C-alpha positions in Angstrom: -24.9 -10.2 15.9 -23.5 -11.4 12.5 -26.9 -11.4 11.0 -27.6 -7.8 12.2 -24.2 -6.7 10.9 -24.7 -8.2 7.5 -28.2 -6.7 7.3 -26.6 -3.3 8.1 -23.9 -3.6 5.5 -26.2 -4.7 2.7 -28.8 -2.1 3.6 -31.7 -4.5 3.4 -33.4 -3.3 6.5 -34.3 -4.5 10.0 -37.9 -5.5 9.6 -37.5 -8.7 11.6 -35.2 -7.9 14.5 -34.6 -5.0 16.9 -31.4 -4.8 18.8 -31.6 -4.3 22.6 -28.0 -4.2 23.5 -26.3 -0.8 23.2 -23.3 -2.5 21.5 -25.6 -4.0 18.9 -27.2 -0.6 18.3 -23.8 1.1 17.8 -22.4 -1.6 15.5 -24.1 -0.4 12.3 -22.7 3.1 12.9 -19.2 1.9 13.5 -18.9 -0.6 10.6 -19.1 2.0 7.7 -16.5 4.2 9.4 -14.1 1.3 9.9 -14.8 0.1 6.4 -13.9 3.5 4.9 -10.7 3.7 7.0 -9.7 0.2 5.8 -10.1 1.3 2.2 -8.3 4.6 2.7 -5.4 2.9 4.5 -5.1 0.2 1.9 -5.1 2.7 -1.0 -2.6 5.0 0.8 -0.3 2.0 1.4 -0.4 1.0 -2.2 0.3 4.6 -3.3 3.2 4.7 -0.9 4.6 1.5 -2.2 4.3 2.7 -5.8 6.1 6.0 -5.1 8.9 4.2 -3.2 9.3 1.8 -6.1 9.5 4.7 -8.7 12.2 6.5 -6.6 14.6 3.5 -7.0 
């Protein structure tokens, strides 16, 4: 699962394995979404902290 996940994130392709489990098939679709949410939440948190600091 970790190898399949890393292959998905680095976009190097799946020439050597094919997932059979439905969870393994859905993982590459879920990871980019979660990754974008993580970045968006982190940036929003930093902006909120900066705005709160400037109001003091």
